[in-house]
C-alpha positions in Angstrom: -10.4 -5.4 -38.2 -10.6 -3.4 -41.5 -8.4 -0.5 -42.3 -11.1 2.1 -41.7 -11.9 0.5 -38.4 -8.2 0.5 -37.4 -7.9 4.2 -38.4 -11.1 5.0 -36.3 -9.7 3.1 -33.3 -6.4 4.9 -33.7 -8.1 8.3 -33.8 -10.1 7.5 -30.6 -6.9 6.4 -28.9 -5.1 9.5 -30.1 -8.0 11.8 -28.9 -8.0 10.1 -25.5 -4.2 10.6 -25.2 -4.6 14.3 -26.2 -7.3 14.8 -23.6 -5.1 13.2 -20.9 -2.1 15.3 -21.8 -4.3 18.5 -21.9 -5.7 17.7 -18.5 -2.2 17.1 -17.2 -1.1 20.4 -18.7 -4.1 22.2 -17.0 -2.6 20.8 -13.7 0.7 22.3 -14.8 2.8 19.4 -15.9 4.4 18.0 -19.1 3.7 14.4 -20.2 7.1 12.8 -19.3 6.1 9.2 -18.4 5.0 7.0 -21.2 1.1 6.8 -21.2 0.3 3.3 -22.4 -1.4 1.6 -19.4 -5.0 0.6 -19.7 -7.6 0.6 -17.0 -6.9 -3.2 -16.5 -3.2 -2.5 -15.9 -4.0 0.4 -13.5 -6.3 -1.9 -11.5 -3.7 -4.6 -11.6 -1.1 -2.6 -9.8 -3.3 -1.8 -6.8 -4.8 -5.3 -6.9 -1.3 -6.8 -6.8 -0.4 -4.8 -3.7 -3.5 -5.5 -1.7 -4.6 -9.2 -1.6 -3.4 -12.5 -0.1 -4.3 -11.3 3.4 -3.3 -14.3 5.5 -0.1 -15.0 3.5 1.8 -11.7 3.3 1.5 -8.8 5.6 3.4 -5.6 6.3 4.0 -6.4 9.9 6.3 -9.2 11.1 4.3 -9.7 14.2 1.4 -10.8 11.9 3.6 -13.2 9.9 5.6 -14.7 12.7 3.2 -14.9 15.7 -0.2 -15.9 14.4 -1.6 -12.5 15.2 -5.1 -13.0 13.9 -5.6 -16.4 15.5 -4.3 -15.1 18.9 -6.1 -11.7 18.8 -9.7 -12.7 18.6 -9.3 -15.9 16.7 -11.3 -17.1 13.6 -14.5 -15.3 14.5 -12.8 -11.9 14.7 -10.7 -12.6 11.6 -13.8 -13.4 9.5 -16.2 -10.7 10.7 -13.3 -8.2 10.9 -12.5 -8.7 7.2 -16.1 -7.8 6.3 -16.1 -4.8 8.6 -12.8 -3.4 7.4 -13.6 -4.0 3.7 -16.9 -2.1 4.1 -15.5 1.0 5.7 -12.3 1.0 3.5 -14.5 1.2 0.5 -15.8 4.5 1.7 -12.2 5.7 1.8 -11.7 4.4 -1.7 -14.9 6.1 -2.9 -13.6 9.5 -1.7 -10.2 8.9 -3.1 -11.7 7.8 -6.5 -13.7 11.0 -6.7 -10.6 13.1 -6.0 -8.3 11.3 -8.4 -10.9 11.6 -11.1 -10.7 15.4 -10.8 -6.9 15.5 -10.2 -5.2 12.6 -12.0 -1.4 13.1 -11.3 1.4 10.9 -10.1 1.7 12.9 -6.9 -1.5 11.5 -5.5 -2.6 12.6 -2.0 0.0 15.4 -1.5 -0.9 17.0 -4.8 -4.7 16.7 -4.0 -4.1 18.4 -0.7 -2.5 21.3 -2.4 -5.2 21.7 -5.0 -8.1 21.4 -2.6 -6.7 23.6 0.2 -7.0 27.4 0.2 -4.0 29.0 -1.6 -2.5 30.3 1.7 -2.5 26.8 3.2 -1.8 24.7 0.1 2.0 24.4 0.6 1.6 23.4 4.3 -1.0 20.6 3.6 1.0 19.4 0.6 4.2 19.1 2.6 2.7 17.3 5.6 0.6 14.9 3.5 3.5 14.3 1.2 5.9 13.2 3.9 3.4 10.8 5.5 2.7 9.3 2.1 6.4 9.2 1.3 7.4 7.3 4.5 4.3 5.0 4.2 5.2 4.2 0.7 8.6 2.6 1.3 7.5 1.2 4.7 4.9 -0.8 2.9 7.5 -2.1 0.4 9.7 -3.1 3.3 6.8 -5.0 4.9 5.9 -6.8 1.7 9.4 -7.7 0.5 10.9 -8.4 3.9 7.8 -10.5 4.6 8.6 -12.5 1.4 12.2 -13.0 2.6 10.7 -14.4 5.9 8.4 -16.7 4.0 11.3 -18.0 1.9 13.4 -18.6 5.0 10.6 -20.4 6.8 9.7 -22.6 3.8 13.3 -23.5 3.4 13.2 -25.2 6.9 10.5 -27.7 5.8 12.6 -30.1 3.8 16.1 -29.5 5.1 18.2 -28.4 8.1 18.3 -24.8 7.0 18.4 -22.4 10.0 17.0 -18.9 9.4 19.0 -16.1 10.8 18.5 -12.4 10.7 21.5 -12.0 8.4 20.4 -14.7 6.0 16.9 -13.2 5.8 18.3 -9.8 5.1 20.5 -11.2 2.3 17.4 -12.8 0.7 15.6 -9.5 1.1 18.4 -7.6 -0.7 18.2 -10.0 -3.6 14.4 -9.4 -3.8 14.8 -5.6 -3.8 17.5 -5.8 -6.5 15.3 -7.9 -8.7 12.4 -5.5 -8.3 14.7 -2.5 -8.9 16.2 -3.9 -12.1 12.9 -4.9 -13.6 11.4 -1.5 -12.8 14.4 0.3 -14.2 15.2 -1.6 -17.4 12.2 -3.7 -18.0 9.5 -1.0 -17.8 8.0 -2.2 -21.1 7.7 -5.6 -19.4 5.8 -4.3 -16.4 2.5 -4.5 -18.3 3.0 -8.3 -18.9 4.0 -8.9 -15.3 0.9 -6.9 -14.4 -1.1 -9.4 -16.4 0.6 -12.4 -14.8 0.0 -10.8 -11.4 -3.7 -10.5 -12.0 -3.8 -14.1 -13.1 -1.8 -15.3 -10.1 -3.9 -13.3 -7.6 -7.2 -14.4 -9.1 -7.0 -17.8 -10.8 -3.9 -18.8 -8.8 -5.3 -17.8 -5.4 -8.7 -19.2 -6.3 -7.2 -22.5 -7.3 -5.1 -22.5 -4.1 -8.1 -21.9 -1.9 -10.2 -24.5 -3.6 -7.4 -27.1 -3.4 -7.0 -26.4 0.3 -10.7 -27.0 1.1 -11.0 -30.0 -1.2 -8.0 -31.8 0.1 -8.5 -31.1 3.8 -9.2 -34.4 5.7 -11.7 -32.6 8.0 -13.3 -29.2 8.2 -14.1 -26.8 11.0 -17.8 -26.1 11.6 -19.4 -22.7 10.7 -19.6 -22.1 14.5 -15.9 -22.6 14.9 -15.1 -20.2 12.0 -17.5 -17.4 12.7 -18.0 -17.6 16.5 -14.8 -19.0 17.9 -13.1 -16.3 20.1 -9.6 -16.8 21.2 -7.5 -14.5 23.4 -3.9 -15.3 23.1 -2.7 -11.8 23.9 -1.3 -12.8 27.3 2.5 -13.4 27.3 4.3 -16.0 29.4 1.2 -17.1 31.2 -0.2 -13.6 31.9 -3.9 -13.1 31.4 -4.9 -11.7 28.0 -6.6 -8.4 27.3 -10.1 -9.9 27.4 -9.4 -10.4 31.2 -7.5 -7.2 31.8 -9.9 -5.0 29.7 -12.7 -6.8 27.8 -13.3 -9.2 24.8 -14.4 -6.2 22.8 -10.9 -4.6 23.2 -9.3 -7.8 21.8 -11.8 -7.9 18.9 -11.1 -4.3 18.0 -7.3 -5.0 18.0 -7.9 -8.1 16.0 -9.3 -6.2 13.0 -5.8 -4.8 12.4 -4.9 -7.9 10.5 -7.4 -7.0 7.8 -6.6 -3.3 7.8 -2.9 -3.9 7.5 -3.6 -5.6 4.2 -6.2 -3.5 2.5 -4.0 -0.6 1.7 -1.8 0.6 -1.1 -4.7 1.3 -3.5 -3.4 4.8 -4.0 -1.0 3.1 -6.5 -3.8 3.6 -9.1 -3.4 7.3 -8.5 0.4 7.3 -8.7 0.2 5.5 -12.1 -2.4 7.9 -13.5 0.1 9.8 -15.6 0.9 6.5 -17.4 -2.8 5.4 -17.7 -5.0 6.2 -20.7 -8.2 8.0 -20.0 -6.9 8.6 -16.4 -9.9 10.6 -15.2 -12.0 7.4 -15.5 -9.4 4.6 -15.4 -7.7 5.7 -12.1 -10.9 5.9 -10.0 -12.0 2.6 -11.5 -8.6 1.2 -10.6 -8.9 2.3 -7.0 -12.4 1.0 -6.4 -12.1 -2.3 -8.3 -8.8 -3.1 -6.5 -10.5 -2.7 -3.1 -13.7 -4.6 -4.1 -12.1 -7.5 -5.9 -9.4 -7.9 -3.2 -12.1 -7.8 -0.5 -14.0 -10.7 -2.2 -10.9 -12.8 -3.1 -9.3 -12.2 0.3 -12.4 -13.2 2.2 -12.8 -16.3 0.1 -9.2 -17.3 0.7 -9.5 -16.5 4.4 -12.6 -18.7 4.9 -11.0 -21.6 3.0 -8.0 -21.5 5.3 -10.1 -21.1 8.5 -12.4 -24.0 7.5 -9.4 -26.2 6.7 -7.5 -25.8 10.0 -6.9 -29.4 11.3 -5.8 -28.6 14.8 -6.3 -25.1 16.1 -3.9 -25.3 19.0 -1.2 -26.9 16.8 -1.7 -24.2 14.2 -1.4 -21.4 16.7 1.7 -22.9 18.3 3.3 -24.1 15.0 7.1 -24.7 15.2 7.2 -23.0 11.8 5.8 -19.8 13.4 3.7 -19.5 10.2 0.1 -20.7 10.6 -0.6 -20.9 6.8 2.4 -23.1 6.3 1.3 -25.3 9.1 -2.2 -25.7 7.6 -0.6 -26.7 4.3 1.7 -29.2 5.9 -1.2 -30.8 7.8 -3.2 -31.1 4.6 -0.7 -31.8 1.8 2.4 -33.0 3.7 5.7 -31.3 3.4 6.2 -31.7 -0.4 2.8 -30.4 -1.2 3.2 -27.5 1.3 6.4 -26.4 -0.3 4.8 -26.4 -3.8 1.9 -24.3 -2.7 4.1 -21.9 -0.7 6.1 -21.4 -3.9 2.8 -20.1 -5.5 2.3 -17.9 -2.5 5.8 -16.5 -2.8 5.4 -15.8 -6.5 2.3 -13.7 -5.6 4.1 -11.8 -2.9 7.0 -11.2 -5.2 4.6 -9.5 -7.6 3.2 -7.5 -4.7 6.7 -6.1 -3.9 7.4 -5.4 -7.6 4.4 -3.1 -8.0 4.7 -1.6 -4.6 8.2 -0.3 -5.7 6.6 0.9 -8.9 4.1 2.9 -6.9 6.8 4.2 -4.6 9.0 5.5 -7.4 6.1 7.4 -9.1 5.2 9.2 -5.9 8.8 10.1 -5.2 9.3 11.3 -8.8 6.3 13.6 -8.4 7.5 14.8 -5.0 10.9 15.6 -6.3 9.3 17.3 -9.4 7.5 19.6 -7.0 10.7 20.5 -5.1 10.2 18.6 -1.8 13.0 16.2 -2.7 16.4 17.2 -4.3 16.1 18.0 -8.0 18.4 15.1 -8.8 15.5 12.7 -8.4 13.3 14.7 -10.9 14.4 12.7 -13.8 12.8 10.3 -16.3 15.3 8.2 -18.3 14.8 9.0 -22.0 15.6 5.4 -23.2 13.6 3.4 -20.7 10.9 6.0 -19.9 11.2 5.2 -16.2 12.1 7.4 -13.1 15.2 5.2 -12.5 16.6 7.5 -9.8 13.5 7.3 -7.6 13.2 3.6 -8.2 16.5 3.1 -6.5 15.8 5.7 -3.9 12.7 3.7 -2.9 14.7 0.5 -2.9 17.5 2.0 -0.8 15.1 3.4 1.8 13.2 0.1 2.0 16.6 -1.6 2.6 17.5 0.9 5.3 14.2 0.4 7.1 15.0 -3.4 7.4 18.3 -2.9 9.1 16.8 -2.9 12.6 15.9 -6.5 12.1 19.5 -7.4 12.6 19.4 -6.3 16.2 15.8 -6.7 17.3 12.4 -7.8 15.9 10.9 -5.3 18.2 12.9 -2.5 16.6 11.9 -3.7 13.2 8.2 -3.9 14.0 8.5 -0.4 15.4 10.2 0.9 12.2 7.6 -0.7 9.8 4.6 0.1 12.0 4.3 3.5 10.3 3.3 1.9 7.0 -0.4 1.6 7.2 -1.0 4.7 9.4 1.3 6.8 7.2 -0.6 5.9 4.1 -4.1 6.2 5.6 -3.4 9.6 7.2 -2.2 10.8 3.7 -5.4 9.4 2.2 -7.6 11.1 4.7 -6.0 14.6 4.7 -7.2 15.7 1.2 -10.6 14.2 2.0 -10.8 16.3 5.2 -9.7 19.4 3.2 -12.4 18.8 0.6 -15.0 18.6 3.4 -13.8 21.8 5.0 -13.3 23.8 1.8 -15.7 22.2 -0.7 -15.7 25.2 -3.1 -12.1 24.3 -4.1 -13.2 20.8 -5.2 -14.0 20.9 -9.0 -15.4 17.4 -9.6 -14.2 15.1 -12.4 -16.2 12.6 -14.4 -16.4 10.2 -11.5 -18.7 12.1 -9.2 -20.5 11.0 -6.0 -22.9 13.9 -6.2 -25.0 14.5 -3.1 -23.3 11.5 -1.4 -19.8 13.1 -1.7 -19.8 14.7 1.8 -21.4 11.9 3.8 -19.1 9.4 2.2 -16.1 11.6 2.9 -17.2 12.1 6.5 -17.5 8.3 7.1 -14.1 7.8 5.5 -12.4 10.3 7.8 -14.1 8.9 10.9 -12.9 5.5 10.0 -9.3 6.6 9.4 -9.4 8.4 12.8 -10.7 5.2 14.4 -8.1 2.9 13.0 -5.3 5.4 13.7 -6.2 5.1 17.4 -6.6 1.4 17.3 -3.2 0.9 15.6 -1.6 2.7 18.6 -3.1 0.4 21.3 -1.1 -2.3 23.0 -1.9 -5.8 21.9 0.1 -7.9 24.3 -0.1 -8.2 28.1 1.9 -7.4 30.2 3.2 -4.3 28.4 7.0 -4.1 28.6 9.9 -3.1 26.3 9.4 -6.2 24.3 5.6 -6.1 23.9 5.0 -2.4 23.8 3.3 -1.2 20.6 5.8 1.3 19.2 3.5 2.6 16.5 2.8 5.9 18.4 6.6 6.4 18.6 7.0 5.8 14.8 4.1 8.1 14.0 5.4 10.7 16.3 8.9 10.7 14.7 7.4 11.2 11.3 5.0 13.9 12.6 7.8 15.8 14.4 10.0 15.5 11.3 7.2 16.7 8.9 5.9 19.6 11.1 9.3 20.5 12.5 10.9 20.7 9.1 8.0 22.8 7.8 8.1 25.4 10.6 11.9 25.5 10.8 12.8 25.9 7.1 10.5 24.4 4.5 7.9 27.2 4.9 10.4 29.7 3.6 10.9 28.0 0.2 8.4 25.2 -0.4 5.5 26.6 -2.4 3.6 23.4 -3.1 3.2 21.7 -6.5 5.1 23.5 -9.2 3.5 24.3 -12.5 6.1 23.2 -14.9 4.5 24.4 -18.1 3.8 28.0 -16.9 7.4 28.2 -15.7 8.8 27.0 -19.0 6.7 29.5 -20.9 8.1 32.2 -18.6 11.6 31.2 -19.6 12.6 29.6 -16.3 15.2 26.9 -16.7 13.4 24.3 -14.6 16.2 21.8 -14.7 18.6 24.0 -12.8 18.4 23.4 -9.0 16.9 26.2 -6.9 16.0 28.5 -9.8 12.3 27.6 -9.9 11.9 27.9 -6.2 13.6 31.3 -6.2 11.4 32.6 -9.0 8.2 31.4 -7.2 9.4 33.0 -4.0 9.9 36.3 -5.7 6.6 36.1 -7.4 8.0 36.2 -10.9 6.0 33.2 -12.2 2.5 33.6 -13.8 
């Protein structure tokens, strides 16, 4: 590239950065995080969190008990993936349109405040923020604790290692520490890990899937993959839900496997303040992460389903991990361990960038006063919100502690992950539908399709919220009860209760830093900004 070309390129980059900073200033914030991520990097973060559907999942019941194969079987898994991907894309379209107009790290809770009428902005921001906040670290727990479980299970293949709750928790702590350290002090390396994650989740997973199909001694028929229905929801010889209710009920519950996985794409929004040309890059990141993950996930799922050697043996595997059993049947123990290592590398990257997304959301939430001001801090040397990185890691660790006493309690604690996030996704979309005049569109604009797409997205989130609360095992007792409604209820009571008891008296919604500084307000002093806003002394 010639010198004039380099200068022209530099001017274009500089102009884009200026536009990004100006847009952020219009929303009331200073540029504190380092803005050097491209659209590819933005996409890569969400893409890293979403894929590898059969291999990692946020719910232990999916990892340990062959959930998909028992709740509908291969036919429901395959068709369910298509159905979930289709409707989730509507959610992504609506979110992409909003983030294009409002590209900040706060994501859904900030959108809710900006789209709602002024008198309701703080309320919607508070409720949306807390559902997103809890969903964020619950997803990280599911991913990284799931990785710890995969490591423990794989370790049993070639030796006499016996997994215990304590050992798995120890592995989990080591994983969280590795993610926390890299996010804190290796922030300049995250772009390169992002690149390696994209390669692992595309070329790596593609090669994995092709190798499985190519090496399988025999293959299932298309009929077995797309039409085989299996109801293993009965416990200890009890009839399954297809008998107690209907096969349709089992099929509806079976799609949860796909929906548990296609989530976390709000990461592209949470990284928008670090992304160049965010008004375009962030919405592209949201949509491409969903679309590419849907395609790669479906391809991988089909390759595994076609390569099952013995369905009953896979469902009842002594490893309690169907993917590992498929690999052992095809490649033997040594080959299975090698391929599971690739799987675990991919899942490690998922956890890494899930923590990155968590920390950005929490940083923004503290910047706006919902969390203690202590967490509103970006390290000057490493350009990272180190305090919220370790806050997210600590909360993810705390959520794993019930696993020491009961897998039922752990499943109950982590069940909030997907619902928490999707409710926070849907809330600003609903607000935009009710009060469309407040929605000033950005460069990515659905035009006349905006409201129909938003309506479909909200109906889908409402549907899956109900389905997530349904019992999936029969009979229903203390060990098989779906505790998701309890977890959601606790978060809802906490969010609404705290608002009406005390937060409504001081929380005013997202804070406009720049206006406050221009008014001479010392924004770094705890409580001062809130007091000034309450007294109406800010512009």
